[in-house]
N, C-alpha and C positions, 0 to 999 in steps of 0.2 A: 504493500500500500504506499503511495506517495504521499509525503507528508505536505499539507496544504498550508502556504504561507497565510500569516495572520494580518489583520487591519493595518497596522504601521507598514509592513512590507509590501502589501498590496498596493497600497497607495504610490509606492515609488516603482513598481512595474507597469506603468501606463505610458503610453507614447502619447507625447503632446504634439500634435500635428498643428501646423499653419496653414491656412488655407487663403493664399492670396488672391486677391481680386484686382485687376486692373482697372483703375478709373483716371480718366482724363478730364481737366477742367476747361470749359470753352467760355471766352468771353463774349457777352453778348449785350445788347443796348436794353436797357431796361426803361421804366418810365420815366418821363422827362429827362430823357438822354443819359441816365446814369448807368453806369457799366454793372452787370451783375454777373454773377458766376454759376454755370450750370455743370453738375459733374454726371458723367455717364460713361459706359462701356466703350472702348475703341475696338472695333472689329478689323484690327490689322495688326499683323505679327510685329512685334519688336525685333530687333537684332538681339543675337543671344547675350551680348554685353548688356544691353538695356534690360533684357528679361532677368538676368541675374541680379542686377542692382535692385531691381523691384522686389524680387522674392527675399532677397538678403535682408533688405530692409533695415540696414545698419546694424545687422547682426554680425559680429566680427567671427562667430563660431564657425567652423566648416558645416557645410550643409549635405543633408541626405534628403534628395528629391524625388518622389514617387509620383507616377501617373497611375490613376486608376484605368482599369478596363473591365469589359463586359463579364470576362471570364471570372474576374476577382469578386464581382458582386459585392462592393463595398468592404471587404475583409482586407487585412494587411498580408494576405498569402504570399505576396511577392516578396515580403521582408521575413516574415516569421514563419516557423517550421509548425505543423499539425501534429507532427510526431515527435518532435524532440523539445527539450526544454529550452525556452527563449529568453531566460533570465538574463544571460549575458549580453544577448543582442539588446535586450530593452535598456540595460544599464549602461552600455557603450552609446546607445542613441540619445541619451540625456545630454551628453556633449556636443551634441550635433543640433544645428537648427533643422528641423525635420519639417519636410515642405510636401503637401500632398496636393495634387493638380488634377482634375477631373477628366473623363474620357475625352472630352471633346477638345482637349489640349493637342490631339493630332491632326486636328483640322488647319489647314494651311492660313486661315486668316485669324487663328486664336493667338491672342498677345503674346503667349509663353510658347508658342509653337516651335520656335527655334531651339528650345531646350533638349527636343525630342526630335529633331529633324534629322533626315538620313533614310536611307532605304532600310537599315536595320536599327531601328530605333531602341534604345534601351527601355527596361520597364522601370528602372531606378538608375540614379547615379549618386556617387559621393563626389564632393568637391571642396576646394577652398572657399571661402566667403566670396572671394572674386570670381570663381569660376574655373580658376585654374586647377591643374592637377586632377581633372575629372576622371573618375573610375567608373565605367558603364557596366551594368549587371543587367542579365536577361529576366530576373525573377525566379529562375531555376537554379540559381547559384547555391552551393553547399554551404552550411553553416561555417565550416572551416575557411571557405574562399570569403564570405561575407566578413567574419571576424578579422582575417588577416588584412583585408583592405580597411576597414574601421580603423583597427589599433594603427595600422601603419599612417594613415592620414592625421590620426589625433596625435601620434608622436611628432608628427611634423609641426603640429599647429599649438600643442601645449608643453609646457615645460616637465611636467611629471609622466610617468609612464602609467597608461591606462591600465595594463594588466595587473600591475602592483595595486592600483586603487580599487579595480573590481575585486580582488581577493580581500583586502580590508573591509570593502563594502558588505560583502557577502558574509563576513563574520559578524557584521553588526546586525545584519539582518536575522542572525541566529538569534542574537540578544533581544532585538525586537519582536520576535516571535515568542521568546519565553514570557517577557514581560506582559506582552498582550494575553497570552494565555494563562498566566497566573494572575492578571488583574481580574480577568473574566471568571476562573475559579473562586477567586476570594469574594468577588461581587455576589457572586450566587450562594457562597456560605454565610456572607453578612444577611442576605435576605432570608435564609433559611433559619438563622439563628433569630433573627428578629420577630419572625412568624411564630416560631417555638416558644421563645422564652422572652419576647417583649423588650422595648427600649432600654431597660434597665438591665439589661444582661451584660455581666462584665466581659464577655468574651467579644462583645461588639467593638469596644475600644481596642482590643488587641487587633482584630481583623481591620479595623480602619489603620493602625499603624503599619501593618504589613501591606496595606494598598497603597500607603503613602510611600513606602521604601520601594515598592515596585515602580512607581512613577518617578521616583527620583533616579531610578537605575535607566530607565528610558530616557530621561531628560539627558543625563550623562551621555548615553549612546548617541542621541540626536545631535549633541554640541560635536562630539567625535566626527559624527558623519559630516559634518559641514566642512570640516578639514579635509576628510577623505575626498569629497565631492570637487575640491577646489584644486584643480590639474594646474592653473596657471595659465592663461592663454597668453602666448608668445607676442612680443610687439611685432606689428608687421614687418619691419625691416629685419629683425632676428629671424623671425620664420623664414623669409625669402631667401637669406643667406644661407641658413642650414639647409634648404633645399637644393641650392646650388651646389652647395659642397658634397651633398649626397649624390647628386647627379654625376659630379667629377669624380667621386670616389668608384663609381660603378663602372666608368668606362675602362 
């Protein structure tokens, strides 16, 4: 039987997708000759560079960009496995800006079409915030291939190793699960004692103290988690230099 993660851990195992919609402002003449602004969609494909800037939205994290398709049916199957544990994928994804685009992004006049242009358009791709270093994927990639690509790009963009951080983070998940389980058990015990012996029962104070102790343990683990999650985004120029040196070393 597989152990089910508890509330605190589950909250961290969710993909936070961004759904960008291109809007363009048009200046028109309003009443009495005053200029007004009307915002609407523009049915013209942006250049790839323009599209990247729009979906990045001043977020300097690397990006994971996925397009929906009819076969996916609104799921994240192109990224997540139905048969294997996805915890590592979900945690690695927290260090990316995750962008999901609709099926009609494949239409030639969609503003973000050029992100997936070409005869063999990828189902998703990873890239730096400026669109460089793109790693296209079919949606049928193995977990090992996906993790290798994700960790490789993260190492280029952040100062700390994501693999080390993931191991530390999962240890904290074990602590979160323990605290959540114990707090639930103690809460049930408190209710049973209250019902059985009334509000004057001396055991109630003991149980309350145990619950408070568990909550403090969780708070300590949450504080540690903030340190673990901070990989330290590299300054832009440093990241570019590291990438260039890496490319030179592989020649």
